[in-house]
Each structure stands twice: as C-alpha cells, then as structure tokens.
N, C-alpha and C positions, 0 to 999 in steps of 0.2 A: 888742580885745579886742572879744568875742566874747555875742548875747544873744538871748533870743528873743521877738521882733518882739510872740507871743502872749501872755507872764505877764510880767504888770510883774515879779514878784516878780525874775526873772533880771536886768533893768533897777537893779531894788535889790542887790542884789551885787555890778554892771557897779560901783554909785557907788562902795559900802567898798569895794572893792579898786581901784578910782582914788586911794581918798581915799590909799593905803593905798603903793600908788606912788609918791605924787610926797613925799608923807613919806623912803622909801627909796631910787627908784630914780634916775640921772644927772639930771639938770637937762634934759640932752638928748638924750634921750630921748623920739623919737616917737612921738605918743601916733596911734590908728587906733577906731574905735567902728563896731562893724560890727551892721545890727539882720539876723537871722535868721529862714527864715518867710516872706519875702514872698510866700512864695505861700497862708498856709492868714490873713494877715487878707483881712478883709470888711467890708462898708460893718455885716454884726450885731457881728461882736466888736474893738471898734478898738484899735488898734497904742500900742503903748506907745509909736512911733515920733518925734510930735510933741516931746516931753519930750526922748527921747535926742536931738534933734539941735540941741534946746533947750542941752543936755548940750554938747553935745560944739560946740556953737559958743563959751560961757560958757569952755569948758576948754579951746578953740585945740584941740582934734583934728577928723581929715578923722573922715569919720561916710558912710556906706552903709549901704543896706537890698539884703541879698538874700535871692535862693532857691537851696541846694544844694542842695536834691531836681532843682529838675528847671535850674540851671547855670546863677539869671540873674543878670545880674551880678560872677557869682564867679569873670572872670576883670577887671573890671575892679577889683575887688579885690584881688586879688594881683597885680595891676601898680602899684596907690596902693603893697600894701608895698614890692616889690620897689624901688621905687622911693626909695620911704623908707628905709631901711637902705641900700642905694646911699647914698643923703647923708649917712644916719650915719658909714662906713664913708671918705668925702672930710674927714667935719669930724675927724674922727680922724687920717685917716693928716693933716691937717694942723695939727691939737696935736704931732701925735707931732713932721715937723718944723719948727719953730718952737722947743724945745727941744733 
C-alpha cells in the first residue's frame, strides 16, 4: 500500500483499505506500507510518516519512506517486496506439499 507523505487524506484511505484487506485477504498476506514523496516533505510541511510508522508497527507491516522522483529508497522497497513475495511462495509450496 502506498500513500503520499504530504497528504494526510491518502494515509486515511490506506487505513480504510487495510481494514478491508484484513477482513477479506488470506491471513498469510504480507503487508508493506510505503510513504512516497519524501522529497517534498520539509520542515514547513510536516509529514504524516510518524503516524504511518506507528500504524505499520501496530499492524506488523513493513514500512519505508521513498522518493520515486529522486529514486531514493526505491530499490530497497522493491527488494523488500520481492523478498516478501518469495517468502509467500515458499509458504504456499510447503502447505501444498503437506497435503
């Protein structure tokens, strides 16, 4: 799930989406929360990243802040995502072999 660090409303949408996801998704679903537009966060315009980090921690989600425009932490975000997908694939492979 990705939200705009400079727009609190986008984070509110993510929280609602996550509540729906928890109700309807497989319990083994891997959660990853990404705050984008880190390059636009400044001293004069506070980020909603602090609340997002707390939300991620409370819900056992991986959390990362990136700047897609500058390429900051994008590679790291993709690596975390791919590792999570591999972990999920391995989990399902094991569960198929058990039955």
